[in-house]
N, C-alpha and C positions, 0 to 999 in steps of 0.2 A: 419761603426760597427753596426750592432743593439742587442737591448739587451730587448728579449721573459719576460716578467714576467710577471708567470702565478700564480697561486695555488685559492683555493677556495673560493666562497664570506665575505666578512668581515674579511680579513685577511690581508688591510694595503696593497695593492698590487698598491692602486694612492695615499695615501699617499707619500707611498714607491717612489713613480717613482714624484711626487713632489718634493722630498725631495735630489733626483739623479738629476733633472732636477738645481734644485738651486745650487746642490757642482761640478755641474759639465756642465753645461747650456749647456744639448744635452737636444734637446722638448720631448718629449712623446703623445704617442699617447693611449686613452681611448677606445677599444673597442665597453666601452658601449656606449660613442658617436655614433660609428657606426652604432652599431645594433637600440638607438631607434633610429637616425635617415633615417634608415631605413622602422622600423615601425609606424612612427609618420608620414612621409611624404606615405603613401602607398602602398610600393615598395615590402609591404610582408606584407604576411598574420600569421608571426611565433607568437607564443605565450611569451613574456618574462618570461615567468615563462621555456623555455623548453631547460634545457641546452644544450643537447642532439644535434636537430634539430639546436641552433642557429650556435657551433661550424662548426655542416656542412654546413648553408650557410653562414659562416661570414669566417671561418680559407680558403674560395678558395681567395676572395679580401684580405683579409690582406697578402694573399704570395703572392700576386700582385704588393701589394705595398712596399712590404720588397723587391722584387725580386728587381721596381726600385731602390730604394732606395739604393741595390748595386750599382748598373749597373753604378748609378750617383755618388756615395762614398758619398755616405750623412748618418748620425749616427741622431741614434735617435731610443728610447724606447717607444714598447708594453706591455703596463698594460692589462691583464684583463682574464678572467674565460674558454673563448674560446679558448684557443690554446690546439690543440690536444698530448697526449702524444708521440703519432709518426711523427712532424713535418718534421723530421730531413729527410722523404724518398724523403718529398716534395724540396729538395735542392740538388745537388750537390757538392763535396764532397770539392770546393774550397766555391764556397757559403757560407757553413755550417763553413768553420772558417773566415769570419765573421758576426758570428752569434753567438751573448752566450743566455743562457737561466737560468733561474732560476726559482725555485718555494716557494713560500713563504706557510709556512705549521706549525698548530695549533694541540699541543699535545690536549689530550683528559682530562688529567689534569690542562691545561691552560685553556683551552677553561671551563669546570667548574669553576672554580675557577675566570676567568676573565668576567667573561659574564655581567655586571655592565657595564667592560671599553669599551670592542667590541659592545657592545650596543649604546654606550656614540661618540664612533670614528666612527661611521657610517658615519657620516656627514662632515667627518671632512672633506674635501675638495669637494666633489661633496651631494648636499645635496636632500639623498633618498627621496619616499613620505618611510611617516609612513608604517613599516609595525614587526610582531610580526617575530623577530627572533625564529627558531626553535630550539635549541639546539642539540637534539639531530640526527636533519639532521645535522647543524651543526661538530658535530664530526665525523658523520657518512662521507660525503664528504673530510673533511678532512684528514682523516682514504685511503678514497680512493683516493684522491689526493701522497699519499705518496707509497703508496702500488704501482700504478702509474708508481713513478717519479722511485724508484725503480725497476720497471721489465725494464724501456725502459735504463735507467742508466742519470736519469737525476741529476744533482746537485739542490739540494731542503737548504730552509734552515728553521730549526725545534726549532718554536718556544713554549720553555717549561717552561718556570720558568717570564720569566719576558720578554716585547716586547722592546729588543734589538738587533735590527740590529746592527754591524760595517760596515758601507757602506766603509769606507774605506781598508780596508781586505775583503772583498766579491765582492764589487766592484773596486779594486783597475786596472782593463783592461782597464775603463772607463774614465780612465787619460789619456788612449798611441791613446786614436780617434785622 
């Protein structure tokens, strides 16, 4: 079983993946680690901020990692911004039965009311370089994720009032691994 955990930047994908690891003992891959490995090894000259180019570059690698895991009946979580919304087209029906997807999305009101907390938790699992958080871009990115999830009929968790994700109900399928 593979869980693809997507969402916009700063929405808590890595923190949730870490919680799922601690709860269900299923390891996770952060696509950011693969991205930075390729960039730091000078294998790619793609700019760290170019999400569209990074998705096109990284997804074929992630797809093959997923297929290898399915072939070997391995379980893990992949989390990151670089999972295309049309990911299902890359897998057979039988393979898709072994893949779950969930997208974390902040509502506009959540972002506006919790800007300080969003920035405060940016480094709770991985250390990021000091960066200015562009709230308008974050709102736009989350809205785009919501629209894309609806367009592709993908499951998502909308974080609106408080950041409380019910792991037991939203990820019960992980118990059955």
